[in-house]
VOGU-3710 file (C-alpha; in Angstrom, 3 decimals, decimal comma):
1> mtdpqidvdy> -14,175/25,466/-1,630  -15,323/21,845/-1,570  -17,527/20,101/-4,100  -20,423/18,305/-2,342  -20,481/15,452/-4,860  -16,748/14,847/-4,523  -17,189/14,747/-0,773  -19,865/12,065/-1,179  -17,809/10,002/-3,632  -14,649/9,988/-1,527
11> nvrntvspel> -15,985/9,885/2,041  -15,704/6,147/2,637  -16,396/6,570/6,348  -20,017/7,052/5,313  -20,100/3,653/3,565  -20,020/1,786/6,908  -21,503/2,394/10,338  -19,326/4,005/13,012  -19,515/0,760/14,979  -18,309/-1,324/12,032
21> fdatideyrr> -15,509/1,126/11,285  -14,254/1,047/14,885  -14,483/-2,741/15,044  -12,534/-3,186/11,807  -9,744/-0,831/12,845  -9,518/-2,676/16,162  -9,315/-5,926/14,203  -6,398/-4,591/12,160  -4,466/-4,029/15,374  -5,522/-7,204/17,169
31> rsreavdgld> -4,921/-9,518/14,238  -1,578/-7,864/13,470  -0,460/-8,388/17,052  -1,539/-12,036/16,954  0,042/-12,638/13,533  3,530/-11,541/14,563  3,510/-13,192/17,981  6,404/-15,647/17,949  7,637/-14,785/14,453  11,333/-14,139/13,937
41> gfaevrfdpd> 12,156/-10,697/12,665  13,419/-7,208/13,388  11,322/-4,510/15,069  11,704/-0,750/15,229  14,163/-0,474/12,334  14,924/3,099/11,295  14,950/2,927/7,506  15,334/6,560/6,490  18,172/8,862/7,589  16,060/11,928/6,808
51> saerldvwgt> 13,155/11,082/9,112  12,432/9,207/12,316  10,153/6,649/10,660  10,459/2,953/11,438  9,576/-0,392/9,903  9,245/-3,950/11,199  10,362/-7,129/9,437  8,373/-10,255/10,291  8,896/-13,838/9,208  12,571/-14,238/8,464
61> gralrpafva> 14,161/-17,643/7,857  17,484/-19,338/7,269  17,550/-18,380/3,591  16,787/-14,967/2,124  13,060/-14,571/1,695  11,003/-12,518/-0,739  9,517/-9,431/0,903  6,019/-8,006/0,971  6,229/-4,304/1,780  2,897/-3,500/3,455
71> ihggywrals> 1,714/0,114/3,499  -1,121/1,189/5,763  -4,034/3,411/4,878  -5,799/6,058/6,926  -6,222/8,842/4,350  -2,529/9,700/4,902  -3,328/11,000/8,392  -3,992/7,963/10,622  -3,003/4,388/11,553  0,464/2,852/11,585
81> rhhtafmarm> 2,540/-0,192/10,776  1,159/-1,799/13,936  -2,209/-2,067/12,139  -0,622/-3,572/9,026  1,009/-6,912/9,821  -2,055/-9,176/9,938  -0,884/-10,967/6,773  2,503/-11,838/8,312  1,549/-15,307/9,576  0,009/-16,377/6,275
91> lddagvatva> 3,016/-15,112/4,339  5,454/-16,716/6,776  3,765/-20,070/6,113  4,463/-19,469/2,401  8,113/-18,531/2,986  7,582/-14,796/2,510  8,598/-12,011/4,916  6,406/-9,008/5,736  7,849/-5,503/5,995  5,338/-3,233/7,754
101> vdyglaphtp> 6,162/0,416/7,089  5,382/3,660/8,888  5,363/7,099/7,311  4,848/10,591/8,661  1,201/11,602/8,843  -0,589/14,610/7,391  -1,023/17,461/8,033  2,345/17,610/9,767  4,003/15,715/6,918  3,379/16,935/3,334
111> leeivrqvra> 2,247/14,301/0,853  5,445/14,713/-1,184  7,428/13,731/1,904  5,115/10,788/2,639  5,731/9,483/-0,885  9,481/9,958/-0,458  9,475/8,050/2,827  7,650/5,061/1,355  10,076/4,966/-1,557  12,911/5,184/0,981
121> avawvyhhga> 11,482/2,107/2,702  11,633/0,194/-0,583  15,208/1,410/-1,014  16,068/0,178/2,485  14,783/-3,302/1,624  16,928/-3,332/-1,510  20,102/-1,971/0,070  19,863/-3,517/3,562  17,381/-6,351/3,220  19,992/-9,117/3,012
131> ehgldrnrii> 21,188/-8,162/6,500  17,634/-8,772/7,704  16,809/-11,969/5,833  15,261/-10,346/2,757  15,891/-11,037/-0,926  16,263/-7,647/-2,569  15,435/-9,124/-5,967  11,978/-10,281/-4,888  10,164/-7,223/-3,543  6,391/-6,822/-3,857
141> vggssagghl> 4,619/-3,720/-2,535  0,993/-3,533/-1,458  -1,304/-1,340/0,564  -4,868/-0,186/1,041  -6,593/3,182/0,609  -3,862/5,811/1,102  -1,541/2,812/1,076  -2,899/1,966/-2,369  -1,892/5,403/-3,607  1,542/5,027/-2,033
151> taatmtsgwq> 1,920/1,558/-3,537  1,239/3,040/-6,971  3,840/5,734/-6,263  6,440/2,959/-6,020  5,248/1,403/-9,302  5,857/4,439/-11,482  9,218/5,204/-13,072  11,625/8,077/-12,635  12,280/7,963/-8,887  14,454/4,861/-8,563
161> agfglpddvv> 17,785/6,322/-9,705  17,674/8,906/-6,935  17,764/6,077/-4,401  20,393/4,049/-6,238  17,849/1,436/-7,319  17,260/-0,504/-10,515  14,142/0,448/-12,448  12,561/-2,929/-11,658  13,192/-2,861/-7,901  9,451/-3,389/-7,343
171> raampisglf> 8,785/-6,684/-9,067  5,002/-6,668/-8,578  2,413/-4,626/-6,723  -1,059/-4,836/-5,215  -2,783/-1,474/-4,674  -6,085/-2,073/-2,850  -8,940/0,455/-2,788  -6,467/3,144/-3,716  -6,567/6,674/-5,086  -4,513/7,200/-8,217
181> dirplvrsfa> -5,681/10,635/-9,403  -5,807/12,832/-6,353  -6,809/16,023/-8,137  -10,444/15,659/-6,979  -9,269/15,790/-3,367  -8,237/19,428/-3,828  -11,974/20,187/-3,752  -12,843/17,756/-0,972  -12,903/17,538/2,806  -9,547/15,713/2,639
191> newlhlddar> -7,790/18,919/1,689  -8,280/20,083/5,272  -5,193/17,992/6,069  -3,566/17,550/2,645  -3,344/21,269/1,771  -2,887/20,527/-1,940  -3,317/22,695/-4,997  -4,010/21,412/-8,504  -0,373/21,440/-9,599  0,867/19,474/-6,591
201> asalspllcv> -2,052/17,046/-6,800  -1,270/16,392/-10,458  2,392/15,720/-9,701  1,395/13,309/-6,931  -1,113/11,336/-9,025  0,281/7,982/-10,234  -2,430/7,746/-12,888  -0,897/10,771/-14,591  2,582/9,213/-14,492  1,842/5,986/-16,352
211> gdggpravva> 4,499/5,479/-19,021  6,075/2,409/-20,609  6,844/-0,782/-18,727  6,535/-1,428/-15,018  5,784/-4,185/-12,529  2,978/-6,672/-12,805  -0,052/-5,474/-10,840  -3,150/-6,770/-9,157  -5,464/-3,787/-8,684  -8,134/-4,628/-6,121
221> vaehdgvgfl> -11,166/-2,801/-4,793  -14,125/-3,767/-2,609  -17,570/-4,302/-4,096  -19,045/-1,937/-1,495  -16,271/0,641/-1,694  -16,691/4,359/-2,195  -17,821/5,464/-5,644  -14,614/7,404/-6,254  -12,402/4,512/-5,173  -14,210/2,044/-7,433
231> aqsrrfhdaw> -13,963/4,355/-10,429  -10,304/5,172/-9,834  -9,318/1,526/-9,418  -10,885/0,683/-12,766  -9,196/3,656/-14,438  -5,816/2,812/-13,003  -6,095/-0,829/-14,031  -7,088/0,195/-17,555  -4,132/2,572/-17,818  -1,629/0,182/-16,222
241> srrapseliv> -2,723/-2,782/-18,340  -1,551/-0,854/-21,408  2,010/-0,806/-20,078  2,343/-3,994/-17,992  0,350/-7,070/-16,968  -2,525/-6,046/-14,705  -5,499/-7,828/-13,176  -8,517/-6,075/-11,683  -10,243/-7,777/-8,749  -13,535/-6,418/-7,411
251> vpdrnhydvf> -13,892/-8,306/-4,132  -17,519/-9,267/-3,451  -19,181/-8,642/-0,093  -16,352/-6,442/1,159  -16,196/-2,768/2,085  -13,368/-0,249/1,960  -12,054/-1,346/5,349  -12,485/-5,093/5,707  -11,195/-5,926/2,207  -7,608/-5,381/3,383
261> ldladpdsal> -7,971/-8,117/6,001  -8,430/-10,693/3,239  -4,653/-10,671/2,812  -4,475/-12,792/5,955  -6,477/-15,599/4,288  -4,661/-17,677/1,638  -8,011/-18,965/0,364  -9,465/-15,508/-0,280  -9,247/-13,918/-3,712  -6,755/-11,323/-2,472
271> gaallglfad> -4,649/-13,737/-0,440  -4,435/-16,171/-3,340  -3,587/-13,359/-5,771  -0,773/-12,121/-3,522  0,688/-15,605/-3,203  0,382/-15,929/-6,977  2,450/-12,788/-7,470  5,224/-14,254/-5,350  5,007/-17,631/-7,068  5,605/-15,935/-10,422
281> lt> 8,812/-14,203/-9,329  11,988/-15,649/-10,765
//
């Protein structure tokens, strides 16, 4: 049974018009296509032996480059890496490579498996990145909406050893308009495709896994985001800032969908913050 108030708080499709939603999703794809046109890289790389998922690497150079692992949103059931490379040109200009990652979509793919696949993508960058122009010691992960949740799932501890990774494999992270406590979704419309119960939702909630230490974070959310997303971003920042450096950015005049596109603009608050994360890596 759903809770009507939870449905209101987490239904971000209702925060924009259908026309604006469609136009923004089209812009993701168009600007991603334009951003990677002419960039050196590697397309259609199978990164996970246990699934058929692929990633693309854009913006490689003569020397090993730091890597931004970009994770798409879509409420875990839509979109792809082809919508998630619009920042590649801006990062290439700064000497940073973009790794756009796919994952299996719900309901066919359980959320536990989606999380595992995204962590496997990070592991691929660490173990095989040098063969593709990537510096495995300078990995930053970021993503929006469902991608924000999945970004946070790479920030928490306890999973790295299973992939043969150091605890600090993710050096910094930028979850944008993410969900960090997914227990409310058990009583929402989203459970039509997530099929979660309270125990599984708890285990999959990064907010409940905050311990000691971790990567530096910039937690971002749009001013005109969904009520639930705004509240969860603030809660996650508050919790994370007690274990590691964390900055909260509420981006003015942006909604849940267009805020992600700011990563293509080095002069925007998000673009500048992402470049700042890379500049601070040693």
